[in-house]
C-alpha positions as CSV (number, residue, x, y, z in Angstrom):
1,M,77.5,-23.1,29.5
2,R,79.1,-26.2,31.1
3,M,79.8,-24.1,34.3
4,K,76.2,-22.9,34.5
5,L,75.0,-26.5,34.1
6,C,77.3,-27.7,36.9
7,T,76.1,-24.9,39.2
8,A,72.4,-25.7,38.4
9,L,73.0,-29.4,39.1
10,F,74.8,-28.7,42.4
11,T,71.9,-26.4,43.6
12,L,69.3,-29.1,42.6
13,A,71.3,-31.8,44.5
14,A,71.6,-29.7,47.6
15,S,67.9,-28.8,47.7
16,A,67.0,-32.5,47.2
17,G,69.3,-33.6,50.1
18,F,71.6,-35.7,47.9
19,L,74.8,-34.1,49.0
20,A,76.9,-35.9,51.6
21,W,77.8,-32.8,53.7
22,P,75.2,-30.8,55.6
23,V,73.6,-27.7,54.0
24,P,73.5,-24.7,56.3
25,S,70.1,-23.9,57.6
26,A,68.5,-20.6,58.6
27,R,67.8,-22.4,61.8
28,A,71.4,-23.2,62.6
29,G,72.6,-21.5,65.7
30,A,69.1,-20.2,66.6
31,F,68.5,-23.0,69.2
32,E,71.3,-21.8,71.5
33,H,69.4,-18.5,72.0
34,E,66.0,-20.0,72.9
35,P,64.9,-19.3,76.4
36,V,64.4,-21.9,79.1
37,T,60.8,-22.0,80.5
38,I,60.2,-23.3,84.0
39,F,56.8,-23.9,85.7
40,F,57.0,-23.8,89.5
41,V,54.1,-25.3,91.5
42,R,53.5,-26.1,95.1
43,H,52.4,-29.6,95.9
44,A,48.6,-30.2,95.8
45,E,46.4,-30.7,98.9
46,T,47.6,-33.4,101.3
47,A,45.8,-36.2,103.1
48,G,47.2,-35.2,106.5
49,S,49.2,-32.6,108.3
50,T,52.8,-32.0,107.4
51,R,53.6,-30.0,110.6
52,T,54.4,-33.0,112.7
53,G,57.2,-34.1,110.3
54,G,55.1,-36.7,108.5
55,D,55.1,-37.5,104.8
56,P,51.5,-37.7,103.8
57,G,50.3,-38.3,100.2
58,L,47.6,-36.3,98.5
59,S,43.9,-36.1,99.5
60,Q,41.2,-36.7,96.9
61,A,41.2,-33.0,96.2
62,G,44.9,-33.1,95.8
63,R,44.7,-36.0,93.4
64,E,42.2,-34.1,91.3
65,R,44.4,-31.1,91.3
66,A,47.4,-33.2,90.1
67,E,45.2,-34.4,87.2
68,A,44.3,-30.8,86.4
69,L,48.0,-29.9,86.3
70,A,48.7,-32.8,83.9
71,R,45.9,-31.5,81.6
72,L,47.2,-28.0,81.8
73,L,50.8,-28.9,80.9
74,S,50.3,-31.9,78.7
75,H,50.9,-29.9,75.5
76,A,53.5,-27.4,76.8
77,G,56.5,-29.3,75.5
78,V,57.7,-30.3,79.0
79,G,61.0,-32.2,78.9
80,Q,62.2,-32.2,82.5
81,L,60.3,-32.8,85.8
82,F,61.8,-32.0,89.2
83,S,60.3,-32.9,92.6
84,S,61.5,-32.8,96.1
85,E,61.8,-36.1,98.0
86,F,58.4,-36.0,99.7
87,A,55.4,-38.0,98.7
88,R,53.2,-35.0,98.2
89,T,55.4,-33.4,95.5
90,R,56.1,-36.6,93.7
91,A,52.3,-37.4,93.6
92,T,51.6,-33.9,92.3
93,L,53.7,-34.6,89.2
94,A,52.9,-38.3,88.9
95,P,49.9,-37.9,86.4
96,L,52.0,-35.5,84.2
97,A,55.0,-37.8,84.3
98,Q,52.9,-40.8,83.4
99,L,51.2,-38.9,80.6
100,L,54.5,-37.7,79.1
101,E,56.4,-41.0,80.0
102,K,59.0,-39.0,81.8
103,Q,61.0,-39.8,85.0
104,L,61.0,-37.5,88.0
105,R,64.4,-36.0,88.9
106,I,64.5,-35.8,92.7
107,V,66.3,-32.9,94.4
108,P,66.0,-32.7,98.2
109,A,63.9,-29.8,99.4
110,R,66.8,-28.5,101.5
111,E,69.2,-28.4,98.6
112,R,68.1,-25.1,97.1
113,E,71.4,-24.2,95.5
114,E,71.7,-27.6,94.0
115,Q,68.2,-27.2,92.5
116,L,69.0,-23.8,91.2
117,E,72.2,-25.1,89.5
118,E,70.2,-27.9,87.9
119,L,67.8,-25.4,86.4
120,R,70.6,-23.0,85.2
121,R,72.2,-25.9,83.4
122,L,69.1,-26.8,81.4
123,E,69.6,-26.8,77.6
124,P,68.3,-23.7,75.7
125,G,64.7,-24.3,74.6
126,T,64.0,-26.7,77.5
127,V,60.6,-26.6,79.3
128,A,60.7,-27.9,82.9
129,V,58.3,-28.3,85.8
130,V,59.4,-28.0,89.5
131,A,57.1,-29.2,92.3
132,G,58.0,-27.8,95.7
133,H,56.6,-26.5,98.9
134,S,55.2,-23.3,100.3
135,N,58.6,-22.4,101.8
136,T,60.8,-23.5,98.8
137,V,59.0,-22.4,95.6
138,P,59.4,-18.6,96.3
139,G,63.1,-19.0,97.1
140,L,63.7,-20.9,93.8
141,V,61.8,-18.3,91.8
142,F,63.7,-15.5,93.5
143,G,67.0,-17.3,93.1
144,L,66.5,-17.2,89.3
145,G,65.7,-13.5,89.4
146,G,61.9,-13.9,89.2
147,K,59.1,-12.2,91.2
148,I,56.2,-13.4,93.2
149,E,53.5,-11.2,94.8
150,G,51.0,-12.0,97.5
151,L,53.3,-13.9,99.9
152,V,52.7,-14.4,103.6
153,R,56.3,-13.5,104.3
154,E,58.5,-11.8,101.7
155,D,62.0,-11.7,103.3
156,S,64.6,-13.3,101.1
157,R,65.6,-15.8,103.8
158,E,62.2,-17.5,104.1
159,A,59.6,-16.2,101.7
160,L,56.3,-18.2,102.1
161,L,53.3,-18.9,100.1
162,D,49.9,-18.9,101.9
163,H,49.3,-22.3,103.5
164,D,45.9,-22.5,101.8
165,Q,47.2,-21.7,98.3
166,Y,47.6,-24.8,96.1
167,D,46.5,-23.4,92.7
168,R,49.3,-21.0,91.8
169,V,51.7,-21.7,88.9
170,F,54.7,-19.4,88.4
171,V,56.1,-19.4,84.9
172,V,59.7,-18.2,84.8
173,T,61.4,-17.6,81.4
174,L,65.2,-17.6,81.6
175,D,67.5,-15.9,79.1
176,A,69.6,-18.6,77.5
177,R,72.8,-16.6,77.9
178,T,72.5,-14.9,81.3
179,R,70.3,-17.6,82.9
180,L,68.3,-14.9,84.7
181,A,64.6,-14.4,84.5
182,Q,63.3,-12.4,81.6
183,T,59.7,-12.7,82.8
184,T,57.6,-14.2,85.5
185,L,54.0,-15.0,84.9
186,E,51.4,-16.5,87.2
187,L,48.6,-18.9,86.3
188,R,45.9,-20.7,88.3
189,Y,44.8,-24.2,87.8
190,G,42.2,-26.7,89.2
191,P,39.4,-25.7,91.6
192,A,39.6,-22.0,92.5
193,L,41.0,-21.0,95.9
194,P,40.9,-17.7,97.9
195,S,43.3,-15.1,96.5
196,P,46.5,-14.4,98.4
197,G,45.7,-12.0,101.2
198,G,42.0,-12.4,100.7
199,R,41.3,-14.0,104.0
């Protein structure tokens, strides 16, 4: 009888959280298997040409698109924001960063392998956003084992998004153990633009 009473009291104390040592949870160990989710976007519309080597910010249309991106991802659980060093990519993520009170992590556009390593090292369960360029986003998605259709050029050395495409979002889900893409989804956001190859 005394043994049964002690067992009952132990169970009651454990369920009430009165014991000093942690009680194993059904959730324990599950987190390490959660996938990493990464949203890849090209910067929004710019206020000037980038072909002469300048660093323009966003046009009014681009600023509106950046706000649309913030609305789209505001409840997605985003924990990490990555941008290239250019003003147009930083400005594309600025409204989302301000809304979430997150700092941008700057990785130079030419440092593709460094960016890929940063993404592969993300903790299981992390949700991240990467703002890049027409000539960097495809390479990053491909580098993680993802897929993109409707590119201007599709060779692995320099795959390119259409210059007029600003509304495409590529959602890559990485397996927590292999760090390779399980799925790649595409979304559209902001004002509609012509479909790839539709011109």
